[in-house]
One Martini backbone bead per residue (centre of mass of N, CA, C, O) as a GRO file, in nm:
protein
  408
    1MET     BB    1  -0.998  -4.113  -1.725
    2VAL     BB    2  -0.913  -4.127  -2.082
    3GLY     BB    3  -1.156  -4.081  -2.232
    4PHE     BB    4  -1.310  -3.836  -2.389
    5THR     BB    5  -1.613  -3.893  -2.316
    6THR     BB    6  -1.580  -3.983  -2.024
    7ARG     BB    7  -1.479  -3.713  -1.914
    8ILE     BB    8  -1.726  -3.539  -1.995
    9VAL     BB    9  -1.977  -3.701  -1.867
   10HIS     BB   10  -1.811  -3.688  -1.565
   11SER     BB   11  -1.727  -3.390  -1.482
   12ASP     BB   12  -1.955  -3.293  -1.280
   13ARG     BB   13  -1.861  -3.527  -1.058
   14SER     BB   14  -1.575  -3.404  -0.959
   15SER     BB   15  -1.780  -3.237  -0.800
   16PRO     BB   16  -2.011  -3.141  -0.604
   17VAL     BB   17  -2.363  -3.230  -0.624
   18GLU     BB   18  -2.672  -3.169  -0.582
   19HIS     BB   19  -2.854  -3.450  -0.488
   20GLY     BB   20  -2.688  -3.632  -0.705
   21SER     BB   21  -2.654  -3.500  -0.957
   22ILE     BB   22  -2.527  -3.540  -1.296
   23HIS     BB   23  -2.582  -3.230  -1.312
   24LYS     BB   24  -2.541  -2.917  -1.335
   25PRO     BB   25  -2.703  -2.658  -1.246
   26ILE     BB   26  -2.898  -2.377  -1.297
   27HIS     BB   27  -2.764  -2.056  -1.221
   28ALA     BB   28  -3.003  -1.795  -1.172
   29THR     BB   29  -2.753  -1.567  -1.119
   30VAL     BB   30  -2.559  -1.250  -1.033
   31ALA     BB   31  -2.543  -1.297  -0.718
   32TYR     BB   32  -2.335  -1.312  -0.406
   33GLY     BB   33  -2.341  -1.420  -0.075
   34TYR     BB   34  -2.196  -1.315   0.249
   35ASP     BB   35  -2.132  -1.342   0.587
   36ASP     BB   36  -1.840  -1.231   0.529
   37VAL     BB   37  -1.689  -0.950   0.404
   38GLN     BB   38  -1.398  -1.058   0.377
   39ASP     BB   39  -1.465  -1.277   0.172
   40LEU     BB   40  -1.558  -1.083  -0.046
   41ALA     BB   41  -1.293  -0.922  -0.068
   42ASP     BB   42  -1.107  -1.165  -0.142
   43VAL     BB   43  -1.241  -1.227  -0.410
   44PHE     BB   44  -1.200  -0.948  -0.548
   45GLN     BB   45  -0.869  -0.959  -0.487
   46GLY     BB   46  -0.768  -1.272  -0.532
   47ASN     BB   47  -0.722  -1.440  -0.244
   48SER     BB   48  -0.986  -1.605  -0.326
   49SER     BB   49  -1.219  -1.821  -0.402
   50GLY     BB   50  -1.514  -1.733  -0.601
   51TYR     BB   51  -1.816  -1.532  -0.611
   52SER     BB   52  -1.914  -1.211  -0.738
   53TYR     BB   53  -2.019  -1.186  -1.056
   54GLY     BB   54  -2.192  -1.268  -1.351
   55ARG     BB   55  -1.980  -1.132  -1.555
   56GLN     BB   56  -1.750  -1.356  -1.456
   57VAL     BB   57  -1.933  -1.562  -1.275
   58ASN     BB   58  -2.060  -1.912  -1.279
   59PRO     BB   59  -2.130  -2.231  -1.198
   60THR     BB   60  -2.225  -2.329  -1.481
   61VAL     BB   61  -1.987  -2.208  -1.636
   62SER     BB   62  -1.762  -2.347  -1.477
   63ALA     BB   63  -1.835  -2.633  -1.570
   64LEU     BB   64  -1.777  -2.579  -1.868
   65GLU     BB   65  -1.484  -2.491  -1.836
   66SER     BB   66  -1.391  -2.769  -1.735
   67GLN     BB   67  -1.464  -2.926  -1.989
   68VAL     BB   68  -1.285  -2.772  -2.192
   69THR     BB   69  -1.020  -2.824  -2.048
   70LEU     BB   70  -1.029  -3.128  -2.086
   71MET     BB   71  -1.043  -3.132  -2.395
   72GLU     BB   72  -0.761  -2.942  -2.421
   73LYS     BB   73  -0.549  -3.002  -2.198
   74GLY     BB   74  -0.560  -2.775  -1.993
   75ARG     BB   75  -0.575  -2.523  -1.723
   76GLN     BB   76  -0.776  -2.293  -1.848
   77THR     BB   77  -1.111  -2.141  -1.873
   78ILE     BB   78  -1.300  -1.901  -2.073
   79CYS     BB   79  -1.622  -1.780  -2.106
   80PHE     BB   80  -1.850  -1.665  -2.365
   81SER     BB   81  -2.112  -1.550  -2.559
   82THR     BB   82  -1.894  -1.579  -2.796
   83GLY     BB   83  -1.643  -1.626  -3.016
   84MET     BB   84  -1.596  -1.324  -3.080
   85ALA     BB   85  -1.576  -1.236  -2.783
   86ALA     BB   86  -1.323  -1.395  -2.721
   87ILE     BB   87  -1.131  -1.257  -2.920
   88GLY     BB   88  -1.183  -0.956  -2.853
   89THR     BB   89  -1.119  -0.962  -2.541
   90MET     BB   90  -0.835  -1.069  -2.562
   91LEU     BB   91  -0.717  -0.831  -2.721
   92PHE     BB   92  -0.811  -0.606  -2.530
   93ALA     BB   93  -0.640  -0.720  -2.279
   94LEU     BB   94  -0.332  -0.766  -2.430
   95MET     BB   95  -0.338  -0.512  -2.609
   96ARG     BB   96  -0.167  -0.231  -2.766
   97SER     BB   97  -0.078   0.048  -2.884
   98GLY     BB   98   0.165  -0.059  -3.136
   99ASP     BB   99   0.101  -0.327  -3.177
  100HIS     BB  100   0.152  -0.667  -3.315
  101PHE     BB  101   0.005  -0.904  -3.552
  102VAL     BB  102  -0.033  -1.233  -3.683
  103SER     BB  103  -0.232  -1.357  -3.962
  104SER     BB  104  -0.427  -1.537  -4.120
  105SER     BB  105  -0.588  -1.493  -4.433
  106PHE     BB  106  -0.765  -1.756  -4.359
  107LEU     BB  107  -1.069  -1.630  -4.260
  108PHE     BB  108  -1.316  -1.560  -4.089
  109GLY     BB  109  -1.503  -1.292  -4.162
  110ASN     BB  110  -1.537  -1.164  -3.872
  111THR     BB  111  -1.241  -1.178  -3.794
  112ASN     BB  112  -1.139  -0.998  -4.017
  113SER     BB  113  -1.305  -0.749  -3.929
  114LEU     BB  114  -1.193  -0.723  -3.641
  115PHE     BB  115  -0.893  -0.682  -3.718
  116GLY     BB  116  -0.946  -0.422  -3.876
  117SER     BB  117  -1.039  -0.259  -3.629
  118PHE     BB  118  -0.775  -0.276  -3.467
  119ASP     BB  119  -0.604  -0.137  -3.681
  120VAL     BB  120  -0.750   0.140  -3.664
  121HIS     BB  121  -0.669   0.145  -3.333
  122GLY     BB  122  -0.333   0.062  -3.340
  123ILE     BB  123  -0.338  -0.258  -3.412
  124GLY     BB  124  -0.143  -0.442  -3.590
  125VAL     BB  125  -0.186  -0.634  -3.906
  126SER     BB  126  -0.074  -0.941  -4.064
  127PHE     BB  127  -0.149  -1.104  -4.363
  128VAL     BB  128  -0.101  -1.457  -4.419
  129ASP     BB  129   0.029  -1.760  -4.537
  130ALA     BB  130  -0.015  -2.023  -4.301
  131THR     BB  131   0.091  -2.276  -4.474
  132ASP     BB  132   0.365  -2.099  -4.426
  133VAL     BB  133   0.608  -2.020  -4.201
  134LYS     BB  134   0.768  -1.807  -4.367
  135ALA     BB  135   0.541  -1.594  -4.376
  136VAL     BB  136   0.532  -1.544  -4.076
  137GLU     BB  137   0.829  -1.470  -4.023
  138SER     BB  138   0.839  -1.221  -4.227
  139ALA     BB  139   0.611  -1.053  -4.042
  140LEU     BB  140   0.787  -0.999  -3.817
  141THR     BB  141   0.833  -0.784  -3.536
  142GLU     BB  142   0.921  -0.601  -3.255
  143HIS     BB  143   0.584  -0.577  -3.198
  144THR     BB  144   0.522  -0.871  -3.179
  145LYS     BB  145   0.282  -1.073  -2.978
  146MET     BB  146   0.122  -1.240  -3.208
  147VAL     BB  147  -0.033  -1.549  -3.331
  148PHE     BB  148  -0.299  -1.622  -3.574
  149VAL     BB  149  -0.490  -1.929  -3.617
  150GLU     BB  150  -0.637  -2.175  -3.807
  151THR     BB  151  -0.671  -2.493  -3.870
  152ILE     BB  152  -0.929  -2.475  -4.058
  153ALA     BB  153  -1.049  -2.310  -4.310
  154ASN     BB  154  -1.310  -2.067  -4.358
  155PRO     BB  155  -1.407  -2.237  -4.655
  156ARG     BB  156  -1.121  -2.357  -4.807
  157THR     BB  157  -0.944  -2.557  -4.608
  158GLN     BB  158  -0.692  -2.454  -4.505
  159VAL     BB  159  -0.379  -2.564  -4.359
  160SER     BB  160  -0.190  -2.491  -4.122
  161ASP     BB  161   0.150  -2.463  -3.997
  162LEU     BB  162   0.131  -2.550  -3.688
  163GLU     BB  163   0.402  -2.670  -3.588
  164ALA     BB  164   0.603  -2.455  -3.698
  165ILE     BB  165   0.470  -2.208  -3.565
  166GLY     BB  166   0.508  -2.304  -3.276
  167ALA     BB  167   0.819  -2.305  -3.284
  168LEU     BB  168   0.853  -2.008  -3.353
  169CYS     BB  169   0.708  -1.885  -3.105
  170ARG     BB  170   0.888  -2.013  -2.894
  171ASP     BB  171   1.158  -1.883  -2.991
  172GLN     BB  172   1.024  -1.571  -2.981
  173GLY     BB  173   0.808  -1.526  -2.747
  174ILE     BB  174   0.514  -1.588  -2.869
  175VAL     BB  175   0.187  -1.576  -2.890
  176TYR     BB  176  -0.018  -1.869  -2.952
  177ILE     BB  177  -0.310  -1.876  -3.158
  178VAL     BB  178  -0.577  -2.124  -3.175
  179ASP     BB  179  -0.841  -2.200  -3.385
  180ASN     BB  180  -1.062  -2.493  -3.311
  181THR     BB  181  -1.348  -2.498  -3.440
  182MET     BB  182  -1.323  -2.686  -3.705
  183THR     BB  183  -1.224  -2.941  -3.521
  184SER     BB  184  -1.201  -2.957  -3.236
  185PRO     BB  185  -1.100  -3.144  -2.958
  186TYR     BB  186  -1.143  -3.423  -3.101
  187LEU     BB  187  -0.952  -3.379  -3.362
  188PHE     BB  188  -0.790  -3.146  -3.189
  189GLN     BB  189  -0.488  -3.033  -2.998
  190PRO     BB  190  -0.298  -2.744  -2.976
  191ILE     BB  191  -0.092  -2.826  -2.756
  192ASP     BB  192   0.074  -3.019  -2.957
  193VAL     BB  193   0.186  -2.725  -3.108
  194GLY     BB  194   0.219  -2.488  -2.876
  195ALA     BB  195  -0.020  -2.350  -2.772
  196SER     BB  196  -0.128  -2.093  -2.564
  197LEU     BB  197  -0.411  -2.037  -2.707
  198VAL     BB  198  -0.758  -2.145  -2.723
  199VAL     BB  199  -1.015  -2.140  -2.961
  200ASN     BB  200  -1.384  -2.155  -2.919
  201SER     BB  201  -1.683  -2.212  -3.078
  202LEU     BB  202  -1.947  -2.339  -2.903
  203THR     BB  203  -2.177  -2.322  -3.114
  204LYS     BB  204  -2.082  -2.550  -3.269
  205TYR     BB  205  -1.973  -2.861  -3.215
  206ILE     BB  206  -1.998  -2.864  -2.904
  207CYS     BB  207  -2.298  -2.821  -2.913
  208GLY     BB  208  -2.460  -2.895  -3.218
  209HIS     BB  209  -2.786  -2.768  -3.198
  210GLY     BB  210  -2.842  -2.456  -3.250
  211ASN     BB  211  -2.918  -2.331  -2.920
  212ALA     BB  212  -2.627  -2.179  -2.870
  213LEU     BB  213  -2.413  -1.935  -2.752
  214GLY     BB  214  -2.040  -1.946  -2.766
  215GLY     BB  215  -1.714  -1.908  -2.595
  216ALA     BB  216  -1.346  -1.982  -2.584
  217ILE     BB  217  -1.059  -1.978  -2.358
  218THR     BB  218  -0.749  -2.164  -2.353
  219GLU     BB  219  -0.497  -2.254  -2.132
  220THR     BB  220  -0.183  -2.455  -2.161
  221GLY     BB  221   0.122  -2.372  -2.042
  222GLN     BB  222   0.327  -2.267  -2.297
  223TYR     BB  223   0.345  -1.982  -2.151
  224ASP     BB  224   0.532  -1.703  -2.020
  225TRP     BB  225   0.371  -1.451  -1.841
  226SER     BB  226   0.624  -1.303  -1.707
  227SER     BB  227   0.712  -1.191  -2.015
  228TYR     BB  228   0.471  -1.012  -2.046
  229ALA     BB  229   0.431  -0.670  -2.094
  230HIS     BB  230   0.090  -0.625  -2.016
  231ILE     BB  231   0.089  -0.694  -1.722
  232GLU     BB  232  -0.066  -0.602  -1.453
  233GLU     BB  233   0.024  -0.557  -1.129
  234ILE     BB  234  -0.249  -0.657  -0.989
  235TYR     BB  235  -0.208  -0.959  -1.143
  236LYS     BB  236   0.075  -1.022  -0.986
  237LYS     BB  237  -0.026  -1.313  -0.847
  238GLY     BB  238   0.141  -1.564  -0.784
  239ASP     BB  239   0.100  -1.763  -1.032
  240SER     BB  240   0.215  -1.677  -1.349
  241SER     BB  241   0.033  -1.875  -1.526
  242LYS     BB  242  -0.239  -1.684  -1.445
  243TRP     BB  243  -0.214  -1.390  -1.555
  244GLY     BB  244  -0.343  -1.386  -1.834
  245MET     BB  245  -0.631  -1.489  -1.748
  246THR     BB  246  -0.689  -1.274  -1.541
  247GLN     BB  247  -0.687  -1.039  -1.746
  248ILE     BB  248  -0.909  -1.148  -1.929
  249ARG     BB  249  -1.130  -1.156  -1.709
  250LYS     BB  250  -1.103  -0.859  -1.607
  251LYS     BB  251  -1.044  -0.679  -1.878
  252GLY     BB  252  -1.243  -0.839  -2.054
  253LEU     BB  253  -1.502  -0.969  -1.934
  254ARG     BB  254  -1.575  -0.748  -1.728
  255ASP     BB  255  -1.537  -0.480  -1.903
  256PHE     BB  256  -1.686  -0.590  -2.173
  257GLY     BB  257  -1.937  -0.803  -2.096
  258ALA     BB  258  -1.918  -1.111  -2.244
  259ALA     BB  259  -2.131  -1.302  -2.106
  260LEU     BB  260  -2.228  -1.616  -2.013
  261GLY     BB  261  -2.506  -1.784  -1.977
  262ALA     BB  262  -2.640  -2.041  -1.797
  263GLU     BB  263  -2.829  -2.170  -2.011
  264ALA     BB  264  -2.624  -2.185  -2.241
  265ALA     BB  265  -2.417  -2.356  -2.086
  266HIS     BB  266  -2.602  -2.601  -2.054
  267HIS     BB  267  -2.646  -2.666  -2.351
  268ILE     BB  268  -2.345  -2.703  -2.421
  269SER     BB  269  -2.283  -2.927  -2.219
  270MET     BB  270  -2.479  -3.134  -2.337
  271GLY     BB  271  -2.359  -3.135  -2.626
  272SER     BB  272  -2.059  -3.227  -2.557
  273GLU     BB  273  -2.114  -3.533  -2.494
  274THR     BB  274  -2.157  -3.590  -2.834
  275LEU     BB  275  -1.916  -3.500  -3.009
  276ALA     BB  276  -1.779  -3.766  -3.103
  277LEU     BB  277  -2.028  -3.901  -3.229
  278ARG     BB  278  -2.096  -3.683  -3.437
  279LEU     BB  279  -1.817  -3.654  -3.586
  280GLU     BB  280  -1.790  -3.933  -3.698
  281LYS     BB  281  -2.034  -3.904  -3.889
  282GLN     BB  282  -1.974  -3.632  -4.027
  283CYS     BB  283  -1.697  -3.705  -4.149
  284ALA     BB  284  -1.787  -3.947  -4.313
  285SER     BB  285  -1.994  -3.790  -4.485
  286ALA     BB  286  -1.802  -3.575  -4.597
  287GLN     BB  287  -1.626  -3.769  -4.755
  288THR     BB  288  -1.847  -3.885  -4.938
  289LEU     BB  289  -1.950  -3.617  -5.059
  290ALA     BB  290  -1.683  -3.509  -5.171
  291GLU     BB  291  -1.638  -3.748  -5.365
  292PHE     BB  292  -1.896  -3.718  -5.527
  293LEU     BB  293  -1.844  -3.424  -5.627
  294ASP     BB  294  -1.554  -3.475  -5.749
  295ASN     BB  295  -1.716  -3.679  -5.974
  296HIS     BB  296  -1.887  -3.448  -6.089
  297GLY     BB  297  -1.960  -3.278  -6.385
  298LYS     BB  298  -2.089  -3.002  -6.228
  299VAL     BB  299  -1.806  -2.998  -6.080
  300SER     BB  300  -1.496  -2.827  -6.048
  301LYS     BB  301  -1.459  -2.793  -5.719
  302VAL     BB  302  -1.301  -2.932  -5.417
  303TYR     BB  303  -1.279  -2.849  -5.058
  304TYR     BB  304  -1.090  -3.108  -4.889
  305PRO     BB  305  -0.863  -3.267  -4.675
  306GLY     BB  306  -0.964  -3.573  -4.766
  307LEU     BB  307  -0.837  -3.510  -5.036
  308SER     BB  308  -0.558  -3.591  -5.222
  309HIS     BB  309  -0.551  -3.294  -5.380
  310HIS     BB  310  -0.497  -3.152  -5.137
  311PRO     BB  311  -0.239  -2.953  -5.030
  312GLN     BB  312  -0.300  -3.066  -4.704
  313PHE     BB  313  -0.343  -3.374  -4.673
  314GLU     BB  314  -0.097  -3.480  -4.505
  315ARG     BB  315  -0.123  -3.283  -4.271
  316SER     BB  316  -0.404  -3.362  -4.183
  317ALA     BB  317  -0.341  -3.665  -4.126
  318GLN     BB  318  -0.127  -3.598  -3.902
  319LEU     BB  319  -0.305  -3.404  -3.706
  320PHE     BB  320  -0.591  -3.536  -3.755
  321ARG     BB  321  -0.836  -3.758  -3.696
  322LYS     BB  322  -1.000  -3.575  -3.896
  323PRO     BB  323  -1.096  -3.356  -4.180
  324GLY     BB  324  -1.383  -3.298  -4.116
  325ALA     BB  325  -1.737  -3.137  -4.174
  326LEU     BB  326  -1.617  -2.935  -4.397
  327PHE     BB  327  -1.702  -2.791  -4.720
  328SER     BB  328  -1.624  -2.687  -5.061
  329PHE     BB  329  -1.769  -2.559  -5.380
  330GLU     BB  330  -1.773  -2.559  -5.743
  331LEU     BB  331  -1.935  -2.488  -6.015
  332ASN     BB  332  -1.996  -2.473  -6.314
  333GLN     BB  333  -2.044  -2.201  -6.513
  334GLU     BB  334  -2.340  -2.301  -6.620
  335SER     BB  335  -2.409  -2.296  -6.318
  336ASP     BB  336  -2.648  -2.211  -6.068
  337PRO     BB  337  -2.618  -2.182  -5.731
  338PHE     BB  338  -2.905  -2.092  -5.654
  339ASP     BB  339  -3.059  -2.309  -5.803
  340PHE     BB  340  -2.932  -2.545  -5.660
  341LEU     BB  341  -3.008  -2.470  -5.365
  342ASN     BB  342  -3.324  -2.459  -5.419
  343ARG     BB  343  -3.329  -2.788  -5.477
  344LEU     BB  344  -3.290  -2.846  -5.197
  345LYS     BB  345  -3.446  -3.046  -4.925
  346VAL     BB  346  -3.264  -3.137  -4.683
  347VAL     BB  347  -3.093  -2.908  -4.711
  348ILE     BB  348  -3.009  -2.614  -4.544
  349LYS     BB  349  -3.048  -2.271  -4.591
  350SER     BB  350  -2.766  -2.157  -4.401
  351SER     BB  351  -2.610  -2.071  -4.146
  352ASN     BB  352  -2.368  -2.202  -3.990
  353LEU     BB  353  -2.202  -2.467  -3.794
  354GLY     BB  354  -2.210  -2.792  -3.646
  355ASP     BB  355  -2.470  -2.912  -3.698
  356ASN     BB  356  -2.699  -3.173  -3.722
  357ARG     BB  357  -2.754  -3.018  -3.975
  358THR     BB  358  -2.742  -2.964  -4.301
  359LEU     BB  359  -2.554  -2.690  -4.446
  360ALA     BB  360  -2.606  -2.413  -4.684
  361ILE     BB  361  -2.388  -2.158  -4.855
  362PRO     BB  362  -2.329  -1.865  -5.013
  363VAL     BB  363  -2.050  -1.690  -4.960
  364SER     BB  364  -2.020  -1.410  -5.117
  365GLN     BB  365  -2.341  -1.320  -5.058
  366THR     BB  366  -2.287  -1.329  -4.734
  367ILE     BB  367  -2.045  -1.387  -4.509
  368TYR     BB  368  -1.842  -1.225  -4.748
  369TYR     BB  369  -1.961  -0.956  -4.857
  370GLU     BB  370  -1.818  -0.718  -4.685
  371MET     BB  371  -1.523  -0.772  -4.785
  372GLY     BB  372  -1.510  -0.789  -5.081
  373ALA     BB  373  -1.377  -0.870  -5.385
  374ALA     BB  374  -1.072  -0.835  -5.335
  375ARG     BB  375  -1.048  -1.007  -5.074
  376ARG     BB  376  -1.172  -1.262  -5.189
  377LYS     BB  377  -0.955  -1.306  -5.402
  378GLU     BB  378  -0.717  -1.340  -5.205
  379MET     BB  379  -0.877  -1.601  -5.070
  380GLY     BB  380  -1.020  -1.773  -5.307
  381ILE     BB  381  -1.326  -1.660  -5.345
  382ALA     BB  382  -1.573  -1.748  -5.522
  383GLU     BB  383  -1.887  -1.668  -5.644
  384SER     BB  384  -1.964  -1.999  -5.648
  385LEU     BB  385  -1.928  -2.062  -5.357
  386ILE     BB  386  -1.997  -2.352  -5.150
  387ARG     BB  387  -2.107  -2.430  -4.824
  388ILE     BB  388  -2.063  -2.731  -4.616
  389SER     BB  389  -2.242  -2.858  -4.334
  390VAL     BB  390  -2.231  -3.159  -4.183
  391GLY     BB  391  -2.442  -3.386  -4.055
  392ILE     BB  392  -2.648  -3.675  -3.920
  393GLU     BB  393  -2.751  -3.782  -4.156
  394GLU     BB  394  -2.806  -3.987  -4.392
  395VAL     BB  395  -2.599  -4.012  -4.660
  396GLU     BB  396  -2.802  -4.112  -4.875
  397ASP     BB  397  -2.987  -3.860  -4.857
  398LEU     BB  398  -2.773  -3.651  -4.935
  399ILE     BB  399  -2.690  -3.759  -5.210
  400GLU     BB  400  -2.972  -3.746  -5.338
  401ASP     BB  401  -3.004  -3.442  -5.305
  402PHE     BB  402  -2.758  -3.360  -5.477
  403ARG     BB  403  -2.825  -3.518  -5.735
  404THR     BB  404  -3.095  -3.385  -5.799
  405ALA     BB  405  -2.998  -3.088  -5.808
  406LEU     BB  406  -2.786  -3.131  -6.037
  407GLU     BB  407  -2.976  -3.284  -6.260
  408THR     BB  408  -3.216  -3.044  -6.264
   0.00000   0.00000   0.00000
């Protein structure tokens, strides 16, 4: 099965399912019993596979992990309660005081806040313009262990120099982490640019229905974990390609406790089956809407990689199946963004992205408010910036909603 959707919708049947069900059931349990206590001990010690405790493993969550691994063409996936939990526990498990990592400065607001917190606790971070590999290279130090980038930045849609950064990290022996949330595995697979670990907020496009939180880390097999300085001796068992993920699951997921529940995993798994279908429509509508706004007299700027004047237009076309379903724009100075948003009838004024419904939010006053004016200015986020996450509604209805709100 080579097709993206074919693999996903049939993934649950790749291993036996009770009673011939075509979906893995929801395993609402936190504990697992064994007839022989030696079997229980072997599972805890990592000598055999099995289920120990719900904070680390659950059969329903395992089925979702297998799905995400297939999507990302990876080797192994660990799921978490949220995307932020995935990023935080990964850093918690792999980094130590005195370490350093380089991050794109064009970051999701909460990720930016999280990295600042790690910096306060002794793990240094340098924020750079990741659209240029030279900026990343100039920020490397002898203590740099990782480079972290997003594929398409939220909300200004800058596209990182993904391929060149991958080559740099490979040459320097640095872990390369790519957050694939904005593109999803359908539009892009970071393994193709040498990513060591891939982050996905499952809440967004993979789930798609705004009814479950979740996050994932996928290991691609592109990094030699036997060379990583902080792998604890107890986890250096068997195949060294599994050491990094074992430590993330044990020291991150188990100790930090950010476990994904079985019911949420089931919702996300069901949503993932239509990822490709949804994104085809969402991306097409995003392109149409972005072009409409780009030509409207009351709009001063539109930020979308599918527009030819976008600084990374050609890079986006080369890397991604489509340029995504999210864009942002600024109104002319004489227009009030709050007044405009309040006039929208179809579009929902809300946070989140990747939902089936089109969502709009004023960026500076909400999701980037805590960042402060100075940091927002550094990131090029204007006070009038509005972010749009395009849903699956008929695009004609969306255009009419935007047209009416702009013209009244």
